[in-house]
MARVEX-48096 format. One record per residue (C-alpha): z, x, y; chain; residue in three letters. Coordinates in nm, 3 decimals. Example, Ala and Ser with C-alpha at 12.3 -4.5 7.8 and 13.67 -1.06 7.14 Angstrom:
// MARVEX-48096
REC       c3       c1       c2  chain  resn
REC    0.780    1.230   -0.450      A   ALA
REC    0.714    1.367   -0.106      A   SER
// end
This chain:
// MARVEX-48096
REC       c3       c1       c2  chain  resn
REC   -3.367   -7.002   -2.063      A   UNK
REC   -3.263   -6.862   -1.779      A   UNK
REC   -3.066   -7.120   -1.495      A   UNK
REC   -3.189   -7.158   -1.173      A   UNK
REC   -2.954   -6.957   -0.914      A   UNK
REC   -2.651   -7.092   -0.707      A   UNK
REC   -2.887   -7.100   -0.382      A   UNK
REC   -3.175   -7.311   -0.558      A   UNK
REC   -2.929   -7.524   -0.695      A   UNK
REC   -2.762   -7.572   -0.330      A   UNK
REC   -3.089   -7.620   -0.214      A   UNK
REC   -3.208   -7.904   -0.464      A   UNK
REC   -2.870   -8.109   -0.394      A   UNK
REC   -2.899   -8.053   -0.017      A   UNK
REC   -3.266   -8.202   -0.049      A   UNK
REC   -3.193   -8.477   -0.281      A   UNK
REC   -2.909   -8.576   -0.088      A   UNK
REC   -3.049   -8.557    0.247      A   UNK
REC   -3.352   -8.733    0.115      A   UNK
REC   -3.175   -9.001   -0.046      A   UNK
REC   -2.952   -9.060    0.265      A   UNK
REC   -3.284   -9.122    0.508      A   UNK
REC   -3.443   -9.340    0.284      A   UNK
REC   -3.151   -9.584    0.261      A   UNK
REC   -3.137   -9.572    0.659      A   UNK
REC   -3.525   -9.612    0.661      A   UNK
REC   -3.580   -9.345    0.834      A   UNK
REC   -3.853   -9.046    0.797      A   UNK
REC   -3.695   -8.817    0.508      A   UNK
REC   -3.927   -8.506    0.604      A   UNK
REC   -3.792   -8.376    0.868      A   UNK
REC   -3.467   -8.391    0.763      A   UNK
REC   -3.518   -8.200    0.428      A   UNK
REC   -3.680   -7.902    0.617      A   UNK
REC   -3.383   -7.911    0.846      A   UNK
REC   -3.157   -7.872    0.537      A   UNK
REC   -3.342   -7.592    0.396      A   UNK
REC   -3.338   -7.406    0.697      A   UNK
REC   -3.004   -7.416    0.754      A   UNK
REC   -2.918   -7.331    0.407      A   UNK
REC   -2.779   -6.986    0.536      A   UNK
REC   -2.551   -6.701    0.285      A   UNK
REC   -2.258   -6.858    0.473      A   UNK
REC   -2.075   -7.106    0.571      A   UNK
REC   -2.052   -7.010    0.930      A   UNK
REC   -2.389   -6.888    0.977      A   UNK
REC   -2.465   -7.273    0.862      A   UNK
REC   -2.264   -7.389    1.112      A   UNK
REC   -2.347   -7.132    1.369      A   UNK
REC   -2.753   -7.180    1.375      A   UNK
REC   -2.686   -7.524    1.307      A   UNK
REC   -2.569   -7.581    1.656      A   UNK
REC   -2.853   -7.372    1.759      A   UNK
REC   -3.119   -7.515    1.584      A   UNK
REC   -2.988   -7.935    1.684      A   UNK
REC   -3.056   -7.894    2.023      A   UNK
REC   -3.386   -7.701    1.972      A   UNK
REC   -3.507   -7.974    1.754      A   UNK
REC   -3.440   -8.210    2.014      A   UNK
REC   -3.668   -7.995    2.263      A   UNK
REC   -3.933   -8.015    2.010      A   UNK
REC   -3.899   -8.354    1.933      A   UNK
REC   -3.941   -8.429    2.298      A   UNK
REC   -4.245   -8.263    2.385      A   UNK
REC   -4.407   -8.444    2.073      A   UNK
REC   -4.295   -8.809    2.221      A   UNK
REC   -4.420   -8.726    2.560      A   UNK
REC   -4.698   -8.548    2.498      A   UNK
REC   -4.848   -8.769    2.260      A   UNK
REC   -4.759   -9.104    2.500      A   UNK
REC   -4.957   -8.939    2.772      A   UNK
REC   -5.288   -8.767    2.563      A   UNK
REC   -5.260   -8.959    2.227      A   UNK
REC   -5.350   -8.783    1.912      A   UNK
REC   -5.506   -8.494    2.036      A   UNK
REC   -5.590   -8.074    2.003      A   UNK
REC   -5.400   -8.074    2.411      A   UNK
REC   -5.096   -8.273    2.263      A   UNK
REC   -5.061   -7.989    1.945      A   UNK
REC   -5.102   -7.716    2.191      A   UNK
REC   -4.895   -7.871    2.479      A   UNK
REC   -4.617   -7.983    2.229      A   UNK
REC   -4.564   -7.646    2.015      A   UNK
REC   -4.669   -7.438    2.352      A   UNK
REC   -4.347   -7.570    2.546      A   UNK
REC   -4.128   -7.598    2.277      A   UNK
REC   -4.156   -7.228    2.199      A   UNK
REC   -4.125   -7.134    2.561      A   UNK
REC   -3.849   -7.353    2.655      A   UNK
REC   -3.649   -7.240    2.291      A   UNK
REC   -3.707   -6.900    2.418      A   UNK
REC   -3.597   -6.953    2.769      A   UNK
REC   -3.247   -7.042    2.672      A   UNK
REC   -3.195   -6.862    2.373      A   UNK
REC   -3.219   -7.092    2.119      A   UNK
REC   -3.464   -6.849    1.866      A   UNK
REC   -3.273   -6.977    1.573      A   UNK
REC   -3.430   -7.291    1.618      A   UNK
REC   -3.736   -7.204    1.751      A   UNK
REC   -3.955   -7.217    1.453      A   UNK
REC   -3.807   -7.549    1.295      A   UNK
REC   -3.836   -7.693    1.662      A   UNK
REC   -4.197   -7.615    1.663      A   UNK
REC   -4.258   -7.714    1.298      A   UNK
REC   -4.086   -8.025    1.423      A   UNK
REC   -4.277   -8.078    1.711      A   UNK
REC   -4.628   -8.063    1.584      A   UNK
REC   -4.537   -8.211    1.317      A   UNK
REC   -4.422   -8.560    1.478      A   UNK
REC   -4.704   -8.616    1.665      A   UNK
REC   -4.873   -8.734    1.317      A   UNK
REC   -4.602   -8.952    1.217      A   UNK
REC   -4.540   -9.092    1.572      A   UNK
REC   -4.756   -9.423    1.649      A   UNK
REC   -4.564   -9.661    1.929      A   UNK
REC   -4.188   -9.728    2.013      A   UNK
REC   -4.217   -9.384    2.121      A   UNK
REC   -3.785   -9.360    2.263      A   UNK
REC   -3.671   -9.533    1.881      A   UNK
REC   -3.890   -9.231    1.717      A   UNK
REC   -3.714   -9.005    1.954      A   UNK
REC   -3.363   -9.122    1.853      A   UNK
REC   -3.425   -9.168    1.485      A   UNK
REC   -3.566   -8.748    1.496      A   UNK
REC   -3.206   -8.653    1.657      A   UNK
REC   -3.052   -8.857    1.359      A   UNK
REC   -3.253   -8.733    1.051      A   UNK
REC   -3.185   -8.347    1.206      A   UNK
REC   -2.812   -8.444    1.203      A   UNK
REC   -2.847   -8.555    0.851      A   UNK
REC   -2.967   -8.251    0.742      A   UNK
REC   -2.759   -8.027    0.934      A   UNK
REC   -2.427   -8.210    0.773      A   UNK
REC   -2.573   -8.209    0.464      A   UNK
REC   -2.650   -7.868    0.408      A   UNK
REC   -2.315   -7.749    0.587      A   UNK
REC   -2.141   -7.948    0.337      A   UNK
REC   -2.334   -7.852    0.006      A   UNK
REC   -2.296   -7.498    0.127      A   UNK
REC   -1.893   -7.566    0.177      A   UNK
REC   -1.861   -7.733   -0.159      A   UNK
REC   -2.113   -7.615   -0.395      A   UNK
REC   -2.093   -7.293   -0.533      A   UNK
REC   -1.918   -7.223   -0.202      A   UNK
REC   -2.011   -6.808   -0.127      A   UNK
REC   -1.809   -6.578   -0.264      A   UNK
REC   -1.896   -6.212   -0.249      A   UNK
REC   -1.539   -6.052   -0.381      A   UNK
REC   -1.757   -5.919   -0.699      A   UNK
REC   -2.049   -5.843   -0.522      A   UNK
REC   -1.835   -5.581   -0.329      A   UNK
REC   -1.641   -5.478   -0.600      A   UNK
REC   -1.965   -5.391   -0.822      A   UNK
REC   -2.086   -5.207   -0.511      A   UNK
REC   -1.798   -4.978   -0.463      A   UNK
REC   -1.809   -4.927   -0.832      A   UNK
REC   -2.198   -4.799   -0.798      A   UNK
REC   -2.054   -4.622   -0.478      A   UNK
REC   -1.846   -4.425   -0.659      A   UNK
REC   -2.049   -4.368   -0.972      A   UNK
REC   -2.331   -4.237   -0.737      A   UNK
REC   -2.102   -3.984   -0.522      A   UNK
REC   -1.992   -3.846   -0.861      A   UNK
REC   -2.421   -3.826   -0.946      A   UNK
REC   -2.412   -3.651   -0.607      A   UNK
REC   -2.193   -3.369   -0.691      A   UNK
REC   -2.319   -3.315   -1.056      A   UNK
REC   -2.664   -3.272   -0.829      A   UNK
REC   -2.479   -3.033   -0.633      A   UNK
REC   -2.728   -2.724   -0.711      A   UNK
REC   -3.021   -2.951   -0.693      A   UNK
REC   -3.095   -3.038   -0.345      A   UNK
REC   -3.363   -3.317   -0.396      A   UNK
REC   -3.155   -3.517   -0.625      A   UNK
REC   -2.812   -3.512   -0.406      A   UNK
REC   -2.995   -3.588   -0.119      A   UNK
REC   -3.154   -3.889   -0.313      A   UNK
REC   -2.821   -4.022   -0.453      A   UNK
REC   -2.648   -3.969   -0.060      A   UNK
REC   -2.952   -4.185    0.076      A   UNK
REC   -2.861   -4.467   -0.209      A   UNK
REC   -2.482   -4.429   -0.081      A   UNK
REC   -2.557   -4.495    0.235      A   UNK
REC   -2.744   -4.780    0.151      A   UNK
REC   -2.520   -4.933   -0.035      A   UNK
REC   -2.246   -4.857    0.191      A   UNK
REC   -2.430   -5.065    0.502      A   UNK
REC   -2.485   -5.365    0.233      A   UNK
REC   -2.143   -5.364    0.134      A   UNK
REC   -2.071   -5.383    0.475      A   UNK
REC   -2.242   -5.750    0.563      A   UNK
REC   -2.097   -5.877    0.240      A   UNK
REC   -1.737   -5.779    0.335      A   UNK
REC   -1.805   -5.980    0.713      A   UNK
REC   -1.963   -6.238    0.494      A   UNK
REC   -1.637   -6.259    0.276      A   UNK
REC   -1.443   -6.258    0.641      A   UNK
REC   -1.628   -6.488    0.747      A   UNK
REC   -1.598   -6.708    0.505      A   UNK
REC   -1.207   -6.720    0.477      A   UNK
REC   -1.253   -6.874    0.842      A   UNK
REC   -1.469   -7.092    0.790      A   UNK
REC   -1.303   -7.285    0.471      A   UNK
REC   -0.935   -7.336    0.552      A   UNK
REC   -0.867   -7.534    0.247      A   UNK
REC   -0.916   -7.213    0.031      A   UNK
REC   -0.667   -6.935   -0.022      A   UNK
REC   -0.728   -6.650    0.248      A   UNK
REC   -0.710   -6.329    0.063      A   UNK
REC   -0.626   -6.094    0.337      A   UNK
REC   -0.507   -5.827    0.164      A   UNK
REC   -0.794   -5.784   -0.078      A   UNK
REC   -1.005   -5.760    0.250      A   UNK
REC   -0.831   -5.502    0.373      A   UNK
REC   -0.820   -5.322    0.088      A   UNK
REC   -1.179   -5.349    0.082      A   UNK
REC   -1.196   -5.205    0.424      A   UNK
REC   -0.995   -4.928    0.360      A   UNK
REC   -1.214   -4.819    0.079      A   UNK
REC   -1.527   -4.814    0.213      A   UNK
REC   -1.369   -4.664    0.526      A   UNK
REC   -1.257   -4.356    0.274      A   UNK
REC   -1.603   -4.373    0.085      A   UNK
REC   -1.783   -4.337    0.450      A   UNK
REC   -1.550   -4.023    0.521      A   UNK
REC   -1.671   -3.909    0.164      A   UNK
REC   -2.035   -3.937    0.244      A   UNK
REC   -1.974   -3.766    0.561      A   UNK
REC   -1.841   -3.438    0.375      A   UNK
REC   -2.138   -3.478    0.093      A   UNK
REC   -2.381   -3.492    0.365      A   UNK
REC   -2.245   -3.178    0.592      A   UNK
REC   -2.237   -2.982    0.183      A   UNK
REC   -2.611   -3.120    0.110      A   UNK
REC   -2.854   -2.808    0.236      A   UNK
REC   -2.580   -2.562    0.128      A   UNK
REC   -2.625   -2.368   -0.203      A   UNK
REC   -2.390   -2.161   -0.332      A   UNK
REC   -2.667   -1.934   -0.422      A   UNK
REC   -2.694   -1.810   -0.084      A   UNK
REC   -2.362   -1.763    0.030      A   UNK
REC   -2.131   -1.459   -0.025      A   UNK
REC   -1.883   -1.609   -0.284      A   UNK
REC   -1.815   -1.403   -0.607      A   UNK
REC   -1.954   -1.546   -0.919      A   UNK
REC   -1.582   -1.616   -0.957      A   UNK
REC   -1.543   -1.793   -0.654      A   UNK
REC   -1.839   -1.932   -0.735      A   UNK
REC   -1.700   -2.075   -1.034      A   UNK
REC   -1.403   -2.205   -0.887      A   UNK
REC   -1.557   -2.390   -0.592      A   UNK
REC   -1.789   -2.544   -0.908      A   UNK
REC   -1.528   -2.628   -1.116      A   UNK
REC   -1.345   -2.821   -0.815      A   UNK
REC   -1.697   -3.006   -0.771      A   UNK
REC   -1.736   -3.061   -1.114      A   UNK
REC   -1.371   -3.211   -1.161      A   UNK
REC   -1.440   -3.494   -0.836      A   UNK
REC   -1.746   -3.589   -1.024      A   UNK
REC   -1.581   -3.656   -1.299      A   UNK
REC   -1.360   -3.873   -1.119      A   UNK
REC   -1.585   -4.112   -0.934      A   UNK
REC   -1.787   -4.160   -1.245      A   UNK
REC   -1.527   -4.178   -1.524      A   UNK
REC   -1.266   -4.310   -1.302      A   UNK
REC   -1.011   -4.064   -1.459      A   UNK
REC   -0.743   -3.908   -1.325      A   UNK
REC   -0.757   -3.536   -1.205      A   UNK
REC   -0.530   -3.278   -1.123      A   UNK
REC   -0.593   -3.288   -0.751      A   UNK
REC   -0.317   -3.081   -0.596      A   UNK
REC   -0.390   -2.793   -0.843      A   UNK
REC   -0.791   -2.844   -0.723      A   UNK
REC   -0.678   -2.839   -0.384      A   UNK
REC   -0.442   -2.523   -0.355      A   UNK
REC   -0.716   -2.302   -0.572      A   UNK
REC   -0.970   -2.379   -0.327      A   UNK
REC   -0.715   -2.360   -0.029      A   UNK
REC   -0.608   -2.045   -0.198      A   UNK
REC   -1.034   -1.961   -0.168      A   UNK
REC   -1.056   -2.035    0.211      A   UNK
REC   -0.732   -1.817    0.296      A   UNK
REC   -0.838   -1.560    0.137      A   UNK
REC   -1.241   -1.569    0.283      A   UNK
REC   -1.070   -1.601    0.660      A   UNK
REC   -0.887   -1.278    0.587      A   UNK
REC   -1.199   -1.098    0.409      A   UNK
REC   -1.322   -0.811    0.639      A   UNK
REC   -1.655   -0.898    0.529      A   UNK
REC   -1.633   -1.205    0.678      A   UNK
REC   -1.490   -1.153    0.964      A   UNK
REC   -1.865   -1.006    1.090      A   UNK
REC   -1.984   -1.329    1.005      A   UNK
REC   -1.777   -1.508    1.255      A   UNK
REC   -1.920   -1.363    1.562      A   UNK
REC   -2.175   -1.619    1.513      A   UNK
REC   -2.100   -1.954    1.725      A   UNK
REC   -2.108   -2.179    1.410      A   UNK
REC   -1.903   -2.183    1.118      A   UNK
REC   -2.003   -1.999    0.764      A   UNK
REC   -2.159   -2.182    0.533      A   UNK
REC   -1.868   -2.062    0.236      A   UNK
REC   -1.603   -2.183    0.500      A   UNK
REC   -1.828   -2.527    0.526      A   UNK
REC   -1.797   -2.584    0.133      A   UNK
REC   -1.456   -2.491    0.099      A   UNK
REC   -1.346   -2.729    0.397      A   UNK
REC   -1.611   -3.014    0.342      A   UNK
REC   -1.481   -3.012   -0.070      A   UNK
REC   -1.142   -2.963    0.022      A   UNK
REC   -1.160   -3.264    0.295      A   UNK
REC   -1.256   -3.493   -0.015      A   UNK
REC   -1.001   -3.407   -0.263      A   UNK
REC   -0.750   -3.460    0.023      A   UNK
REC   -0.923   -3.841    0.133      A   UNK
REC   -0.890   -3.864   -0.276      A   UNK
REC   -0.501   -3.850   -0.259      A   UNK
REC   -0.503   -4.032    0.053      A   UNK
REC   -0.592   -4.322   -0.111      A   UNK
REC   -0.431   -4.263   -0.471      A   UNK
// end
């Protein structure tokens, strides 16, 4: 039997603790529970920041509910005005993160308020505070968010995708699919690194891994450059170049060596490969045949392939 995920467990704990406190205080737990559920964000930082927004938003919704039920009773106009003015006010005050919760609170309160409107308003503020505090503490201490493992897994997957892209160099559709996959993984990994940095700042009781975070950022920066170079050669085929068969073999060998490195994480002779590709590039610059091609404002495809491949080797050498 598969156990529930961390988020489900944290939600269950937050709901249970919140409801218990409210029942003990003889306050209606439903609004506090709703607040606790929606305040469980991916990071502690998000829980705190959005909680700060949701508290005044909920107060606005509660105020309109109390105001209009005291004026019009439990009628259709009460629901309409409470919901509409809550949305408008939250929107004007830039409380967007709390708009939905505030609106739900506003219309739900109308059903449960019968008398003592001022007391109902302050109780609502109390239940909101309980939901916010409990969910933040649960997020902080129970299965605290740890994105390091996810980041490491994503980086490994990106390396493999780079290797597959290099292997598929002569199969452009496959190569482009891998390059697109790399871009998506880079974007996701950036977000997880940001989460990890934020967690370290908002959880001062744990040891900060500044060195690890710096390593992740530097690694991702190198990967983005590699992705850029891959993208530049993705549309160029060796078959449509002026390379001789031996030159094509040399370029393909260089790419295959790179693919092996990324797929199997084995060491390769970067220096030798770079020297051979540099020699090929130098000979190409000196070629009388290619001098005619250089009259174009664009670099010839041959030089683009060599430059981008050498650039990837250079990045690996710098990151070694």
